Phi, psi and omega in degrees: 000317176300323183291319177304307181308307181300314182300314178295323172296323179295319181297312177307307185298319177297320180295316181295318177297322179296309179300327176292326181289325177295320176299319181293323184285323180294315181296325180293317177302321178296310184301323180286326182292330180288336182287138181297138176237123183242136192254143168211125185299345180288342179298336182255009183228132172276106179245025181294332183234033173279159176293136182251134171244127181257123178228154187293137172295169179267339193283144180251014186244163174284093182292345177278355175261111179295331182288328171292326171291320177305320183283331185275333186238148188275348177238136166230132176208164167261125180218151176261141175277110182283318186208147168244101193274344182159178166240127187228162172256097190296317187260012185042053177242142186303137171064048182231144179213131171221130172282132188235155176174203185237143174241152168252117185277117180272325176202132171285124176255324173222128180083170183239128180231167169294165176302316175242130185224148168278147180229161171225144173213133188299146173093177181140181174259113191233154175291137178310312178301326183286318177305318180270004177313141176075010180289152174286166179291326186286328178286321176301312177305321181293303182293337181275356180296130177068021179256136177288319177250129178294143180306329185291334185248006185277117180270354178284164186259153170233158170262129181247121170241119177276073179197118188296327185268354181076027180265355179292166187241172170243139183291145175253138174297130183094343187273155177251136182230148161272122189232152176245138181207166165226158182270118187262111184248022179303310171272097186303330182274356185212057180292147180224160168275111178280116185275134185236169175095009179054222182291336185282341187250010173218074179275127186283138174278122180263088182202152181285157179299314173313308183300314179297320178297316185288318177294323183293330179290353181252007186294129172283154183274347182251112182287339178298334176282346181129137177278131177274119183218165174288133184303323188261002181294148177229162170241147181232131173285107184292350178283302177260000176083354181293139181240150180208146172302125182301318177302308177298325179292318179287326174298329183288338177258010168090027177260125175287138186230147166246104180271129185249000000 
């Protein structure tokens, strides 16, 4: 009888331990699933030694002047980069590259956008064959001289910066930026928010995640009442490292702010 009782106790303990392990694994899995996940196609590509191409940008304005950017573009927002999905030649024109992905709008400063938006931004790490899509025969003949692999067949990557001095930046998945943009409907089937201003139009937000979460809970839905920001928040030009208080920056371009 004693052996039977001991056996039943052992079975009960084993069952309890099994259920506890399942619960722990489930909780661990849920914890991992609750963590933000941001995607960048570059995580799976080695671009440490790729060729860099510097090309002249398209802008005819002084992008280093925030007031000029404000006057030129219809949207200004604080946004987190949810994903960087790739770099493409959207218009099939020779020597073009745009990084594309998705943004989460934390706050609209000028203009109104949906919460999640698709974006494009000049430059990026693109396959050689895609960069030269739509090239003329004369251009292909020129660039293919002395090449072992024709550009039309080249699967390797190149880095493209629409900046003659190489000072532009690449966005990082998960980071938050102050951005300037317009809504590009050139491709009607796939409109995107075009991020403009080079390194001056994509300023990284210097603030803790806790601070961002707390302040965003207090965001007013009417920008005319004032843009809600953290009192200690700064924006940083990732190209030259300069920082500025975000409140001062926005006030300088005529934006009313509410600092928390």
